C-alpha positions in Angstrom: -26.3 15.0 38.3 -23.7 17.8 38.7 -20.7 17.0 40.8 -18.8 19.3 43.1 -20.6 22.4 41.9 -19.2 22.1 38.3 -21.1 23.8 35.5 -23.2 22.0 32.9 -21.4 18.7 32.1 -21.5 19.2 28.3 -20.1 22.7 28.5 -17.5 21.5 31.0 -16.3 18.8 28.7 -15.8 21.3 25.9 -13.4 23.5 27.9 -10.4 21.5 26.9 -8.3 18.7 28.4 -6.0 20.9 30.5 -9.0 22.5 32.3 -10.6 19.1 32.8 -7.4 17.8 34.4 -7.4 20.7 36.9 -11.1 20.4 37.8 -12.7 19.4 41.1 -14.3 16.4 39.5 -10.9 15.0 38.4 -9.5 15.9 41.8 -12.2 13.8 43.6 -11.7 11.0 41.2 -7.9 11.0 41.6 -8.3 11.0 45.4 -10.6 8.0 45.3 -8.5 6.0 42.8 -5.0 6.6 44.1 -5.4 7.6 47.7 -8.6 5.8 48.7 -10.1 8.9 50.2 -13.8 9.8 49.7 -15.9 13.0 50.4 -18.1 12.9 53.4 -21.8 13.8 53.5 -22.7 12.7 50.0 -23.5 9.0 49.8 -24.5 9.0 46.1 -21.2 10.6 45.1 -19.4 8.2 47.4 -21.1 5.2 45.8 -20.2 6.5 42.3 -16.5 6.9 43.3 -16.5 3.5 44.9 -17.7 2.0 41.6 -15.1 4.0 39.7 -12.4 2.6 42.0 -13.5 -1.0 41.4 -13.7 -0.5 37.7 -10.3 1.2 37.5 -8.6 -1.6 39.4 -10.3 -4.1 37.1 -9.2 -2.2 33.9 -5.6 -1.7 35.0 -5.1 -5.3 36.3 -3.5 -6.5 33.1 -3.2 -10.3 33.1 -2.7 -10.8 29.4 1.0 -11.7 29.4 0.7 -13.9 32.5 -2.2 -15.8 30.9 -0.3 -16.2 27.6 2.6 -17.8 29.6 0.2 -20.1 31.4 -1.3 -21.2 28.0 2.1 -21.8 26.5 2.9 -23.9 29.6 -0.3 -26.0 29.1 -2.0 -24.5 32.2 -5.7 -23.8 32.7 -7.0 -20.4 31.6 -10.2 -19.3 33.4 -13.2 -18.1 31.4 -14.1 -14.4 31.5 -16.7 -12.1 30.0 -15.6 -10.3 26.8 -16.8 -7.0 25.4 -16.0 -3.3 25.3 -14.1 -2.3 28.5 -15.4 1.2 28.5 -19.0 0.3 27.9 -18.7 -2.8 30.2 -16.0 -2.3 32.8 -16.7 -5.8 34.2 -15.1 -7.1 31.0 -12.1 -9.3 31.9 -8.6 -9.7 30.4 -6.2 -12.5 30.5 -9.1 -14.9 30.3 -10.7 -17.3 27.8 -13.3 -14.9 26.6 -16.9 -15.8 26.1 -19.9 -13.9 24.9 -23.3 -15.5 25.3 -25.5 -18.1 23.8 -26.1 -17.0 20.1 -29.5 -18.7 20.1 -30.8 -16.1 22.6 -30.5 -13.3 19.9 -32.3 -11.0 20.5 -32.7 -11.0 24.2 -35.9 -9.7 25.7 -34.2 -6.5 26.9 -32.5 -6.0 23.5 -35.8 -6.4 21.7 -37.4 -3.9 24.0 -34.6 -1.4 23.5 -34.9 -1.8 19.7 -38.4 -0.2 19.8 -37.0 3.2 20.6 -34.1 2.8 18.2 -36.4 1.8 15.4 -38.9 4.6 16.0 -36.1 7.1 16.0 -34.8 5.6 12.7 -38.2 6.0 11.1 -38.7 9.5 12.5 -35.3 10.6 11.2 -36.1 9.3 7.7 -39.6 10.8 7.7 -38.2 14.2 8.8 -36.0 14.3 5.7 -38.3 12.6 3.1 -41.8 13.1 4.5 -42.7 9.4 3.8 -42.1 6.0 5.4 -39.2 4.0 3.9 -40.4 1.0 1.7 -37.2 -1.0 2.1 -34.3 -1.0 4.6 -31.0 -2.7 4.4 -29.1 -3.9 7.5 -25.5 -4.9 7.9 -25.1 -7.3 10.8 -21.8 -8.1 12.5 -20.9 -10.9 15.0 -18.9 -8.7 17.4 -21.6 -6.1 17.4 -24.3 -8.6 18.2 -22.3 -10.0 21.1 -22.1 -6.5 22.6 -25.6 -5.2 22.1 -27.2 -8.7 22.3 -29.6 -8.1 19.4 -30.7 -4.5 19.4 -30.2 -4.2 15.7 -31.7 -7.6 15.0 -34.7 -6.3 17.0 -34.9 -3.3 14.5 -35.0 -5.8 11.6 -37.9 -7.6 13.3 -39.8 -4.4 14.0 -39.5 -3.3 10.4 -41.1 -6.6 9.3 -43.6 -6.6 12.1 -42.3 -9.7 13.9 -42.1 -10.6 17.6 -39.7 -13.2 19.1 -41.0 -16.1 21.1 -38.6 -17.1 23.9 -38.5 -20.6 25.5 -37.9 -21.3 29.2 -34.2 -21.4 28.6 -34.2 -17.9 27.1 -33.6 -19.1 23.6 -35.6 -17.7 20.7 -37.8 -20.5 19.2 -40.0 -18.6 16.7 -40.9 -15.2 15.3 -44.6 -14.4 15.5 -46.2 -12.2 12.8 -47.8 -9.2 14.4 -51.2 -8.4 12.8 -51.1 -5.2 10.7 -53.9 -3.6 12.7 -51.6 -3.9 15.8 -48.8 -2.0 14.1 -48.5 1.7 14.2 -46.8 1.8 10.8 -46.9 -0.3 7.6 -44.5 -3.2 7.3 -41.2 -2.4 5.7 -39.3 -4.8 3.5 -35.7 -5.6 4.5 -32.5 -6.9 3.0 -30.0 -8.2 5.5 -26.3 -8.5 4.8 -24.4 -10.6 7.4 -20.7 -10.9 7.7 -19.2 -14.3 7.2 -18.3 -14.6 10.9 -21.9 -13.7 11.8 -23.1 -16.4 9.3 -21.0 -19.0 11.2 -22.1 -18.0 14.7 -25.7 -16.8 14.3 -27.1 -19.2 11.8 -30.0 -19.9 14.3 -31.3 -16.3 14.1 -30.8 -16.4 10.3 -32.9 -19.6 10.0 -35.7 -18.2 12.1 -35.7 -14.9 10.2 -35.7 -16.6 6.8 -38.7 -18.7 7.9 -40.6 -15.7 9.1 -39.9 -13.7 5.9 -41.2 -16.7 3.8 -44.4 -16.7 5.8 -44.8 -13.0 5.3 -44.2 -13.4 1.6 -47.0 -16.0 1.5 -49.6 -13.7 3.2 -52.4 -12.4 1.0 -52.9 -9.1 2.8 -51.1 -6.7 0.4 -48.0 -6.3 2.6 -44.9 -5.0 0.8 -42.8 -8.1 1.5 -45.3 -10.2 -0.4 -45.5 -7.6 -3.2 -41.8 -7.3 -3.7 -41.4 -11.1 -3.5 -44.0 -11.5 -6.3 -42.3 -8.9 -8.4 -38.9 -10.6 -8.0 -40.4 -14.0 -8.8 -41.8 -12.7 -12.1 -38.5 -11.1 -13.0 -36.7 -14.4 -12.4 -39.2 -16.3 -14.4 -38.8 -13.9 -17.3 -35.0 -14.5 -17.1 -35.5 -18.3 -17.6 -35.8 -19.5 -14.0 -38.4 -22.2 -13.4 -41.4 -21.1 -11.4 -40.8 -23.2 -8.2 -37.2 -22.2 -8.0 -38.0 -18.6 -8.8 -40.6 -18.6 -5.9 -38.0 -19.9 -3.4 -35.3 -17.5 -4.6 -37.6 -14.5 -4.5 -38.1 -15.1 -0.7 -34.4 -14.7 0.1 -33.6 -11.5 2.0 -30.4 -12.6 3.9 -27.1 -12.5 2.0 -23.5 -13.2 2.8 -20.4 -14.9 1.4 -20.4 -18.3 0.0 -20.1 -20.9 2.8 -16.4 -21.1 3.8 -15.6 -17.7 2.2 -14.6 -14.6 4.1 -14.3 -10.9 3.3 -15.4 -9.0 0.2 -12.2 -7.7 -1.4 -13.7 -4.2 -1.4 -11.0 -2.8 1.0 -8.1 -3.8 -1.2 -9.8 -2.7 -4.3 -10.8 0.7 -2.9 -7.2 1.4 -2.0 -5.9 0.2 -5.4 -7.5 3.3 -6.7 -5.5 3.6 -9.9 -7.0 0.3 -11.2 -10.5 1.7 -11.6 -12.4 4.9 -12.3 -15.9 5.6 -11.0 -17.3 3.3 -8.4 -18.9 0.6 -10.5 -16.0 -1.8 -9.9 -16.5 -1.5 -6.1 -20.2 -2.2 -6.3 -19.5 -5.2 -8.6 -16.9 -6.6 -6.2 -19.2 -6.2 -3.3 -22.2 -7.9 -5.0 -20.1 -10.7 -6.4 -18.7 -11.8 -3.1 -21.9 -11.4 -1.1 -24.5 -12.7 -3.6 -25.2 -16.0 -1.7 -28.7 -16.1 -0.2 -29.6 -17.9 3.0 -33.2 -19.1 3.3 -35.4 -21.9 4.5 -35.1 -23.8 1.2 -31.5 -23.0 0.4 -28.3 -22.2 2.4 -25.7 -20.2 0.6 -27.2 -20.4 -2.8 -26.7 -18.2 -5.9 -28.8 -18.0 -9.0 -26.1 -18.0 -11.6 -27.0 -17.4 -15.3 -25.7 -13.9 -15.0 -28.2 -13.0 -12.3 -27.1 -11.4 -9.0 -30.0 -11.9 -6.6 -28.5 -9.7 -3.9 -28.3 -6.8 -6.3 -31.9 -7.6 -7.4 -33.1 -7.4 -3.8 -31.3 -4.2 -3.2 -33.5 -2.4 -5.7 -35.6 0.1 -3.9 -33.6 0.3 -0.7 -34.1 3.7 0.9 -31.7 3.5 3.8 -29.0 1.3 5.2 -28.1 0.8 8.9 -25.1 -0.5 10.8 -24.4 -0.4 14.5 -21.4 0.8 16.5 -21.4 -0.4 20.1 -17.7 -0.1 21.0 -15.8 2.9 22.3 -12.6 1.5 20.9 -13.7 1.2 17.3 -15.6 3.7 15.3 -16.1 4.2 11.6 -12.5 5.1 10.8 -10.5 2.9 13.1 -10.7 -0.2 10.8 -11.6 -0.7 7.1 -14.6 -3.0 7.8 -17.2 -0.2 8.2 -16.6 1.2 4.7 -16.2 -2.3 3.4 -19.7 -3.4 4.4 -21.8 -0.3 4.9 -19.9 1.8 2.3 -19.9 -1.2 -0.1 -23.6 -1.5 0.4 -24.1 2.2 -0.5 -22.1 1.6 -3.7 -24.1 -1.4 -4.6 -27.5 0.3 -4.0 -26.3 3.3 -6.0 -25.4 0.9 -8.9 -28.9 -0.6 -9.1 -31.0 2.5 -8.0 -29.0 5.3 -9.5 -28.7 7.1 -6.1 -27.2 6.4 -2.7 -29.4 5.3 0.2 -29.5 7.2 3.5 -26.8 5.8 5.7 -27.5 5.5 9.4 -25.6 4.3 12.4 -27.4 2.7 15.4 -25.1 4.2 18.0 -25.2 1.9 21.0 -22.1 3.0 22.8 -24.0 4.4 25.7 -26.9 2.9 27.7 -29.3 5.3 25.8 -28.8 4.6 22.1 -29.4 7.0 19.2 -29.7 6.9 15.5 -27.3 9.2 13.7 -26.4 9.7 10.1 -23.1 8.0 9.1 -21.7 11.4 7.9 -22.4 13.0 11.3 -20.9 10.0 13.1 -17.7 10.2 11.0 -17.5 14.0 11.5 -17.7 13.6 15.3 -15.1 10.8 15.3 -12.7 12.8 13.2 -13.0 15.9 15.5 -12.9 14.0 18.8 -10.1 11.6 17.9 -8.1 11.8 14.7 -7.8 15.5 14.4 -7.3 15.9 18.1 -3.8 16.9 19.1 -4.0 14.7 22.2 -4.7 11.6 20.1 -1.8 12.6 17.7 0.5 12.9 20.7 -0.5 9.5 21.8 0.4 8.1 18.3 3.7 9.9 18.4 4.4 8.0 21.6 3.8 4.7 19.8 6.6 5.3 17.3 6.4 3.7 13.9 3.2 1.9 14.8 1.6 5.3 15.5 2.7 6.5 12.1 1.0 3.5 10.5 -2.2 4.2 12.5 -2.4 7.7 11.1 -1.8 6.3 7.6 -4.6 3.7 8.1 -7.0 6.5 9.2 -6.4 8.5 6.0 -6.8 5.3 4.0 -10.1 4.6 5.7 -11.3 8.1 5.0 -10.5 7.5 1.3 -12.4 4.1 1.5 -15.5 5.9 2.6 -15.0 8.6 0.0 -14.8 6.0 -2.7 -17.8 3.9 -1.6 -20.1 6.5 -0.1 -19.0 10.0 -1.3 -21.7 11.8 0.5 -20.3 11.0 4.0 -16.9 12.8 3.5 -16.7 16.5 3.1 -14.1 18.6 1.3 -13.2 20.5 4.4 -12.3 17.2 6.2 -9.6 16.6 3.6 -8.4 20.1 4.1 -8.2 19.6 7.8 -6.2 16.3 7.4 -3.8 18.1 5.2 -3.4 20.9 7.7 -2.9 18.5 10.6 -0.8 15.7 9.1 1.2 17.6 6.5 1.3 21.2 7.5 1.6 20.4 11.2 -1.2 22.7 12.3 -0.6 22.0 16.0 3.2 22.4 15.9 3.8 18.9 17.1 6.9 18.4 15.1 5.1 15.8 12.9 7.4 16.0 9.9 10.4 15.4 12.1 8.7 12.6 13.8 7.7 11.0 10.5 11.3 11.4 9.3 12.6 9.6 12.4 9.9 6.9 12.7 8.3 6.0 9.4 8.9 8.6 6.5 7.3 6.3 3.9 4.0 6.4 5.9 3.8 10.2 5.4 4.7 9.7 1.7 1.8 7.3 1.4 -0.5 9.7 3.3 0.3 12.4 0.8 -0.1 9.9 -2.1 -3.6 9.0 -0.8 -4.5 12.7 -0.6 -3.1 13.2 -4.1 -5.4 10.4 -5.3 -8.4 12.1 -3.7 -7.5 15.2 -5.7 -6.8 13.3 -8.9 -10.1 11.5 -8.7 -11.9 14.8 -8.1 -13.1 13.7 -4.6 -11.3 16.7 -3.1 -11.2 20.2 -4.6 -8.1 21.1 -2.7 -7.1 24.6 -2.0 -3.8 26.1 -3.4 -2.5 26.1 0.2 -3.0 22.4 0.5 -1.5 21.7 -2.9 1.6 23.7 -2.1 1.9 21.9 1.3 1.5 18.4 -0.3 3.9 19.1 -3.2 6.6 20.7 -1.1 6.6 18.0 1.6 6.5 15.2 -0.9 9.4 16.6 -2.9 11.4 16.8 0.4 10.6 13.2 1.3 11.3 11.8 -2.2 14.7 13.5 -2.2 15.6 11.7 1.0 13.9 8.4 -0.1 14.3 8.1 -3.9 13.8 4.3 -3.8 10.1 4.7 -2.9 7.7 4.0 -5.7 4.1 5.2 -6.0 1.5 3.8 -8.3 2.2 5.0 -11.9 -0.9 7.2 -12.2 -0.4 8.7 -8.7 3.3 9.3 -9.4 2.5 11.1 -12.7 -0.1 13.2 -10.9 2.4 14.1 -8.1 5.0 15.0 -10.7 2.5 17.5 -12.1 1.6 18.7 -8.6 5.2 19.3 -7.6 5.9 21.0 -11.0 3.0 23.4 -10.4 3.1 23.9 -6.7 6.4 22.5 -5.4 9.5 24.5 -4.3 10.7 25.1 -7.9 7.3 25.8 -9.3 7.2 28.4 -12.2 10.8 27.9 -13.1 10.0 25.9 -16.3 10.3 22.3 -17.1 8.5 19.3 -15.7 9.9 18.0 -12.4 9.9 14.2 -12.3 9.5 13.3 -8.6 9.4 9.5 -9.0 12.3 7.1 -9.1 16.1 7.4 -8.7 18.2 9.8 -10.7 20.8 8.1 -12.8 24.2 9.8 -12.6 26.3 9.8 -15.8 29.9 8.5 -15.4 32.8 9.1 -17.6 34.0 6.4 -20.0 37.5 6.5 -18.4 36.3 5.8 -14.9 34.0 3.1 -16.3 36.9 1.4 -18.2 39.2 1.6 -15.2 36.7 0.0 -13.0 36.1 -2.7 -15.5 39.8 -3.5 -15.8 40.3 -3.8 -12.1 37.3 -6.2 -11.9 38.8 -8.4 -14.6 42.2 -8.5 -12.8 40.6 -9.5 -9.5 38.7 -12.3 -11.2 41.8 -13.7 -12.9 43.7 -13.6 -9.6 40.8 -15.4 -7.8 40.8 -18.1 -10.5 44.6 -18.6 -10.2 44.2 -18.9 -6.5 41.6 -21.6 -6.8 43.7 -23.6 -9.3 46.8 -23.4 -7.0 44.7 -24.4 -3.9 43.3 -27.4 -5.8 46.8 -28.6 -6.9 48.2 -28.4 -3.3 45.1 -30.3 -2.0 45.5 -33.0 -4.6 49.2 -33.4 -3.8 48.5 -33.9 -0.1 45.7 -36.4 -0.9 48.0 -38.5 -3.0 50.6 -38.6 -0.2 48.0 -40.0 2.2 46.9 -42.6 -0.3 50.5 -43.8 -0.7 51.0 -44.1 3.0 47.8 -46.1 3.4 48.6 -48.8 0.8 
């Protein structure tokens, strides 16, 4: 629907923020929200504005601090619905948040929605590869499941050819196997990585899924799950595992941390980039922490004996999928997306020799879509992180805004290290132009100087690491900008230390592209400069120090003598 005679909505939104602010649509919205006035003669528009008014009041009614004070005072905190406030304006704040019953995953509506998402996933893969995928990997998160209520879980079930059976209370009680002749596609094998929080909250879904996969593996109908299970079983037997144990292990498709363990260590390792070369270390770290299988005969088990079953099951994975259902968090706002989906890409590459296709199940809008991870990241960078309006917002946040920009650059590097195909060379160039060269003339260098200069130094160091590791074939313009600005910052903050390899590379960069480039010699840009002092001044200073120490000692001795004399007088009087 077009409002107030505006042009096509997509073209209108591309006209720029200033034009949008002056538009009739925003005028109508402003009148409804702040003045309570509505247009006459258009009931549909009036209803929409009424809804906007209600949602706006709910979103701006901040009860967080009041609720915190009540909690500290031991008072009751009412329960309220959690979720993404943009996607679900009825989300509350200042309340004891609840999601929903985890045993209802997936809900009937979510399973229905998963059909379109799964069909689009297969269609996208076929368009590029002209075949069906044989094996898909999914990364499941607790927060995501609570928002989309099982749409991605539904995609897992549809790949396997399973259908949930719901009880009268809405809880899922069983997964039925759909006969192959009722499916419009061959069954697709899956590997499911779940976060440790998901493991703790959605163990019911995991148990039902593990049982269904074991039943599929036992079918004698030639399905790919059974074939892959048999192949894995034979490999394990050949490596010395007993037949019964090998059979049970080969059924496992769900992997996570060891019970009680959280995280992967991939994020810290990725940013500690001078401690490794290539990406084998990242894959090894990911597989080591997430190698524990969850099935009907074992919960949180690993094979041992030098066998990583998770890596074994990732062999042959064609594509990996993760969801994004929040308008607040994308692929670069935190390090978890590259930790899990990027880590999975590195792991698959380590066992298959090539990266899988990476897809995002974009569920931020009522009508979801499947999009390549690279395209999702590209859209996010243009719309948010390289957008001058977002940068102005960060400037308004002071030092915290500077750290947010640093985190963004670090997360881009994390993706570059784990899944190189999703980050482009021109995106590094764009970040250099915006955050170092101040493309939008926002006074960024002055702002960093005032708020958090070390954050900009670390941004440049991260970019230098991208060049050093040959991720980014930087232009001469970018190298000059990085070298010049880093030399300026280091002169003002000589106490700052970069990692040794990064520091050495920056020294070369400044020598070749910095303000004194071409004047000969190697400019060391790391550490403090020691100033030579004359022997005379050193001796004078030393003599003064000795004199002061002698006087201090004499003072202490004299004070002690006086104190002892007074003490003796008191003792004599008291006898």
